[in-house]
Legacy VTK file of the C-alpha trace (Angstrom):
# vtk DataFile Version 3.0
C-alpha trace
ASCII
DATASET POLYDATA
POINTS 169 float
-6.499 14.439 -47.778
-7.447 10.936 -46.537
-3.974 10.577 -45.035
-4.341 13.858 -43.190
-7.744 12.855 -41.771
-6.401 9.424 -40.756
-3.375 11.041 -39.089
-5.658 13.475 -37.248
-7.925 10.655 -36.020
-4.948 8.588 -34.827
-3.440 11.583 -33.042
-6.685 12.373 -31.242
-7.227 8.715 -30.331
-3.760 8.214 -28.844
-3.617 11.567 -27.069
-6.992 10.948 -25.436
-5.648 7.711 -23.938
-2.843 9.469 -22.097
-3.820 10.912 -18.736
-1.578 13.077 -16.592
-0.036 11.131 -13.711
-0.612 12.587 -10.266
0.924 10.999 -7.212
-2.008 9.664 -5.221
-1.243 9.935 -1.538
-4.665 8.599 -0.617
-5.578 5.018 -1.245
-8.966 3.814 -2.452
-9.963 2.920 1.101
-12.775 5.025 2.501
-11.156 5.485 5.914
-14.097 7.426 7.398
-16.493 4.509 6.747
-14.050 2.194 8.540
-13.611 4.487 11.530
-14.286 2.978 14.953
-16.236 5.491 17.032
-16.349 3.437 20.218
-13.855 2.379 22.863
-11.988 -0.757 21.853
-11.879 -3.284 24.677
-8.740 -3.347 26.826
-9.051 -7.145 26.963
-7.968 -7.473 23.302
-4.475 -8.609 22.381
-2.326 -5.736 21.063
0.395 -6.168 18.469
2.785 -4.212 16.289
3.972 -5.319 12.847
6.854 -4.025 10.729
6.599 -4.294 6.915
9.404 -3.501 4.457
8.187 -1.390 1.531
10.074 -0.826 -1.721
9.126 2.218 -3.796
12.403 1.710 -5.639
15.017 -1.020 -6.076
18.606 -0.722 -7.226
19.618 -2.052 -10.630
23.177 -2.581 -11.867
24.653 0.054 -9.524
23.661 2.125 -6.531
23.059 5.016 -8.941
20.360 3.301 -11.011
16.931 2.550 -9.560
13.616 1.229 -10.829
10.340 2.568 -9.462
7.732 0.070 -8.265
4.018 0.083 -7.556
3.454 -1.114 -3.990
0.275 -2.802 -2.801
0.193 -2.895 0.991
-2.270 -5.552 2.110
-3.847 -5.781 5.582
-5.572 -9.141 6.031
-7.843 -10.295 8.810
-7.252 -14.041 9.128
-10.180 -14.648 11.488
-13.498 -15.926 10.170
-15.321 -14.685 13.269
-13.555 -11.699 14.873
-12.813 -8.136 13.810
-9.270 -6.807 13.401
-8.708 -3.260 14.646
-5.927 -1.180 13.091
-4.955 1.593 15.481
-2.101 3.024 13.448
-0.711 2.498 9.913
2.294 4.752 9.408
4.567 4.903 6.354
8.261 5.818 6.774
10.984 6.572 4.221
14.477 5.064 3.951
15.847 7.538 6.521
13.105 6.666 9.033
11.195 9.919 8.536
7.416 9.610 8.741
5.790 10.155 5.341
2.169 9.778 6.422
-0.137 8.125 8.905
-2.948 6.492 6.950
-5.216 6.025 9.970
-6.208 9.231 11.681
-8.798 7.205 13.604
-8.898 3.562 14.614
-10.357 1.421 11.828
-11.793 -2.077 11.556
-11.190 -4.936 9.130
-14.112 -7.369 9.079
-13.616 -11.147 9.470
-11.750 -12.624 6.447
-11.597 -9.177 4.824
-8.504 -7.668 3.210
-7.899 -4.010 2.544
-5.021 -2.468 0.631
-3.082 0.744 0.334
-1.649 1.311 -3.147
1.464 3.435 -3.513
1.755 4.388 -7.157
4.864 3.701 -9.212
5.623 7.411 -9.645
5.548 7.960 -5.875
9.171 7.515 -4.792
8.778 8.964 -1.279
9.651 5.722 0.512
12.779 5.075 -1.532
14.668 1.792 -1.395
14.184 1.220 2.328
10.708 2.446 3.223
8.538 0.673 5.737
5.192 0.586 7.494
4.456 0.143 11.170
0.999 -1.215 12.014
-0.440 -1.155 15.527
-3.409 -3.486 15.864
-5.728 -5.314 18.291
-7.492 -8.674 18.015
-9.410 -11.098 20.211
-6.910 -13.120 22.301
-8.040 -16.429 20.751
-7.784 -15.112 17.179
-4.911 -15.776 14.788
-2.695 -12.788 14.033
-3.377 -10.622 10.993
-1.167 -10.769 7.910
0.519 -7.673 6.510
2.117 -8.079 3.083
3.580 -5.913 0.386
3.401 -6.803 -3.304
5.753 -4.823 -5.540
5.607 -4.729 -9.320
6.905 -2.836 -12.308
6.623 -3.565 -16.008
8.336 -1.912 -18.936
7.749 -3.333 -22.403
8.208 -7.075 -22.094
10.242 -6.867 -18.878
8.622 -7.332 -15.501
9.778 -7.240 -11.918
7.680 -8.412 -8.992
8.213 -9.696 -5.471
6.554 -9.719 -2.049
7.527 -8.867 1.525
5.841 -10.155 4.649
5.332 -8.253 7.849
7.102 -9.260 11.036
5.409 -8.942 14.408
7.735 -6.908 16.600
5.545 -6.605 19.734
LINES 1 170
169 0 1 2 3 4 5 6 7 8 9 10 11 12 13 14 15 16 17 18 19 20 21 22 23 24 25 26 27 28 29 30 31 32 33 34 35 36 37 38 39 40 41 42 43 44 45 46 47 48 49 50 51 52 53 54 55 56 57 58 59 60 61 62 63 64 65 66 67 68 69 70 71 72 73 74 75 76 77 78 79 80 81 82 83 84 85 86 87 88 89 90 91 92 93 94 95 96 97 98 99 100 101 102 103 104 105 106 107 108 109 110 111 112 113 114 115 116 117 118 119 120 121 122 123 124 125 126 127 128 129 130 131 132 133 134 135 136 137 138 139 140 141 142 143 144 145 146 147 148 149 150 151 152 153 154 155 156 157 158 159 160 161 162 163 164 165 166 167 168
């Protein structure tokens, strides 16, 4: 009888720890609170940055892939001026738009970083996904940094690496 009760307690304990995995297409960012409801000055410097994003990487052959969690980081490097993100669009390996994260222009405060997390189970981007960011800053301000951090762990094995955005305009 004690064994049965112990088995029942262990079963309930372990099953309560397992939550169903939904693919979260929305990050933790509260985009509406970051929305810019005023005209952004035309005197600001405009830029466009490309960032490689890896939802999956190949392993051993082109037929075996590993899924990765992607953290897409948008960093304002200025200690005094605001960074404005006009557009943050995610594309898959074939170049098809998956989603535009910014329906409105948003701000990133001085020295602030915000991140979009693409969950490990979300394979939409594939092995060659990417982001395009359109942004504006004060002309005397250093350019923002856009980075991707990719990680996966299984048992005692781990895989992690980073990619850095490249300004293309």
